[in-house]
N, C-alpha and C positions, 0 to 999 in steps of 0.2 A: 713967719720968719722970711726976710728977703732972700731971693734966690742965690745971691752971691754968698750970703752967710751960710746957707744950707750947703752949698758946694764946698765952702771952706771947711765946714764941720765934717763933711764926708771925707775930705782929703786927710784931715787930722786922724780920723778913725782908721782910714786905710793905711796910713804910714805907721801908725802904732801897731797894726796887725802884722805888717809885712817887714818892719824894720828888724835888724839884728840886735838893736839896743835892748838892754835888760834893765829893769828897775831894780835898784838895790834891795828894796823891801818887797819885791814880788814874791808871792807864795807859790811854790810848785804843788800842783795837784797830784803829781806822780813822784815817787821817790826814786829818781834815776841818777842823781849826782850828789856829790858832797858839797859843792859850792856852785854859785850862780854862773861862774865862768869856767866850770869844769866840763870838758867834752864828755858826752855820753859814749861809752865804749860798747859797740854794737856788733853782734853776729847776726847776719841776715839769712834767714832760712826761707827758701822760696821755691815755688814750682814754676819758675820762669820758663816761658816757652809756649804756654797755652794761651792764657789771657794776656793782655798788654799792660795791665796796671802794675804787674811786677816790675817791668822795665822802668816805668815812671817812678816807682818807689826806689829803685836802685839809683836812678839819677838824683832823686831828692837826697839820698844819703851822701852822694859825692858832693853835691852843692852845699849841703850842711857842713861837710868836713872842710870844704874850702873856707867856710866862715868860722871854723874852730868850734862848732857846736857838737860835733861827734867825731868818733874815730871808728872806721869800719875795719874790724879785726879780720873778718873772713866771711865768705858766702858759702852756704851749703844748699844743695839743690835737691828737691824731691821731684825729679823728672829724669827718666832713664835714658832719654835720647843723648847720644854722644855730643850732639851739637850744643846742648844746653850749657854745660860748663864751659865749652869753648866760647860760646856767645858771651857769657859773663866775663871771661878773661879779656875778650876783645873789647867789650863795653868798658871794663875797668881801665884798659889801656887808653881808650879814647879820652877818658877823664883823668889821665895822667897817673894812674896807680896800677901798673901792670903786675905788680908783685903781691897783690892781695891774694891769699890762698883761696882756692875754690875746691869744694868737695861735692860729690854727687852720689846718689844711691841707684845702682843699676837695676834694682828690682821694683822701682816705683812705676807708676802709670806712664805711658808714653804719649806725649803730646808735642806737636811741632807745628805751630802756626807761623813762626817767623825766624827762629834761630838759624836754621840751616840756610835759608834764603839770605840772611844778612851776612853771615860769614863767607858765603860764596860770591857775594857781589864783587865786581871788578871795576877798577878805575879805567880810564882811557888807555893806559899803557899796559893793561892786563894784570897789574898787581892787585892784591886784595884791597878792597876799599876800607875794610875794617879788619885788619890782620890780627890773628891770634898771636900773642907773643911766642917767639920761636922756642923758648925753653919751657913753655907752659906744660904742666902735667897736672891733671886733676887727681884728687885724693878721694878715698872713701869718706863719705860725709860724716859718719859717726866717729871715725878715727880722728878726723879734723876737729870735730867738736871737742873731743877729749883733749887734744893737743892745745887748742885755744883756751879752754877752761883751765887746764893744768898750768898754763903759763900766766894766767891772770891773777891779780890780787883777789883776796876774798871779797865777795859781794860787790864787785865792780862791773860785772857784765850784764848788759841788757840784750836779750834775744828778741828779735822781731821776726815772728813766724807768720808768713803769708801764703802758705801752701798746705799740703797735707801734713798730718801730725807724725808721719812715719819716722823722720830722723830723730825727733825729740823722744818719741816713745822707745825707739831702739837704744838711744843713749841710756835711758833708765835701766836697761837690761844688761849693760856691759859690766864685766867684772874689772877688778884692778889689773893693770898690765904694766908693760915697760914705760908707757907714757906717764902713768900715775898709779900709785897703789890704791887710790880711791875708786870705788865703784862709780858708775855713771850717776846713780842717784845721789851719792855723796858729793860728787863734783858739782852737780846742779845745785844742791842745797848750800854748798859752801861758796861757790863762785858767782852764782847768778843772783842778781838783785831783783829782776823783774822779767817776765815774758810778756810781750805785746803781741797778741794774736789777732789776725783777721780771720774770723771764723764764727760760725753759729749765727743765730738770729734771735735777738733778745727781746726787742720791742717792749722794754720796760717803760718807755715813753708812750702815753696813751695815743699820741698822734701816729705811732708806728704799728697800730693794732693789726693792720693788714699783713704785716710781716711775721706775725707770731708763730705760724705753723710752717714757715719756710724752711726747707731742707737745704742748708747751705752747702756749696760744692766741696769746700775744703774738709768738711765733715763727712759727707756721704761718699766721697771717693775712697775713703778708708775708715769706715766707722770704728772698727776695733781699736785702731791706734788713737783715734780721737777720744774714745772712751778711756783708754789707758792713761792718756795725758791728763784728762780732766780729773781722773780719780787719784793719780799717783804723783803728779808734779809737785815738788816740795816747796816752791817759793810763790810769791805773789804773782798773779796773772791779771792782765787787763785785756778785755775783749772788745774789738771793734766789730760789732755785728753787721750782718748783711745790710741792714737798714741804714747804717751810717753812710757808707760809701755810695750806696745806691741813690741817695738823695743829694749827693754832691757830684756834679758832672764836670767833665773837661770842657775847655773852651775851644770851639772850632776856629775862631779868629786867631787865637793864640797858636794853635797847632799849624795853621797855614802860614803865619807870618813871622813867628818869633823864634823858630828853631833853626839855628845855624851853628857853625863851628863844631865844637865837640858834641853838642846836642843834636847834630844832624843824624847820628845813629839812632837816636830816640825817635826822630821824625820818620826816618825810613822804616823803623820797626813798626811804628803805628800804621804806616801805609801798607806794609806787608800784611799785618794782622787784619786790618779793616778790609782789604781787598779780598780776603778769604772768608770773612765772617759777616760783612755787612754790605749794603748797597749804597751807603752814604759817603764813603771815603772820609775826607777830613771833616765833613759836616757831622760825623757821628759823635754824639756827646756821651762818651764812655763814662760809666761810674768810676769812682776813685777809691775803691775798696782798700787796696793794699797801701796806697799813699797815706791813708788816715792813720794806719798803725805806726808809720814812721813819724809823721808830723807830730803826733800827740806825745811821743816819748822824747823827741829831740827839742820840742818847744812846749814844755809842760806848765809854763807859768799861767796861773789863774787869770791874771789881768789881760792876757791875750784874748780871752773870750772864745777860744776855739771849741771848748767842750766842758761838760761837767761829768761827774762820775755817779754811778748808781751806789746804793748802799752795798756793803760787802755781802757776799753770799757764796753758795756752792753751785758749780756748773756741772751738768751731766748731759750726755747725749744718749737718747734712747736708740733702740735697734733699728728704727726707721730714719735716724739721723736728725730728729728734731731736738732743739735745744731746750733744756730745762734749767731755769735759774731759780734757786731757792734762797731767799734772804737768810743770812746767818751772821750775827755780829762778829763771830770768830772766823768767818770764811775768808779764804785767801783770794777770792776772785771778785772783780768789779767789771762793769761794762760802761762804755762811753755813751753819753746822752748829748743830743744836740737839739737846738731849736732853730727856726728859720733864720734868725739873725746870725747865729754862729755858723750856720751852713754857708751863708753868703760870704762871711769872713774867711772861712776855710777855702772856699772856691777861689776867691781872689788871691789868697796866699799861694795856692797851687799855680795859678797863672804866673805869678812873679818868681816862684822858686824853681819850677821845673825847667824853664826854658833859658836858664842862664847860659850864655854862649861860652 
């Protein structure tokens, strides 16, 4: 094929992958919305503050909301440092949504690779470069989950969980209260349509065999709550295993050149993280673990070619934190599968979607 035609064909594929346009007869691989033009209503549960991919995932959510693809109902944090919820509030404010409620769990693991540094940065006049809204107050994460679910319509909420399983496991244990007479288990069953989890390592694709015994961090940081979630969560769950995001990497050129305006907080966060954790700076090609769990539920159309799904099954985590996936036609869990072509498509999508100014 002549080089010009090859280039034209590539541009057509690229535009199809990254465009916000939807085909009227497109089939959704995930049941996350009632109509093609309906925004996905999302609660984001994250351990933001340790690794940097959580911050990129949050930026994705904001950029998707600008497009009308989703609505971010709230953010719950599994990170006990006080700077973590404040960082989320400052981040949301940079993206024009200072009133999104934020909850956190003070008894979770402590990690602070960038939140404190970012909210303490000053401009030339001494003012906070990324100010936390003056009236911001964080809430208990599980209480916030109960409030958000109680206020939602039945079956309309998608939870994207990209941290420890602590908040969702605690939710299942809550009794009825002033917020709702329903228990946490009943609220989850009635209000939640799907949970998209970044966690575990599934390697159902033969090309991912090397990941099969990987003990993924979101599981091993709190194995009992991961086990409780896998055993007791009452609705459908999709898992983006470690092997998915590990093989899709961020673009150094994109990070160096394309982050300005409101996405400057994301660029500064990446620099703060990488200066503590790598020697490569902006040349570090970080895996996109948490971003995949957002992308696949907000853009679930089959003809985008981002992913396929495993057969249904049951998920368990053993006491060492290894993932066990057992096929079961009546199972509520599936995991994402990608091939080299879809990985390239997803990587290009992240380049175009994360750095929106």
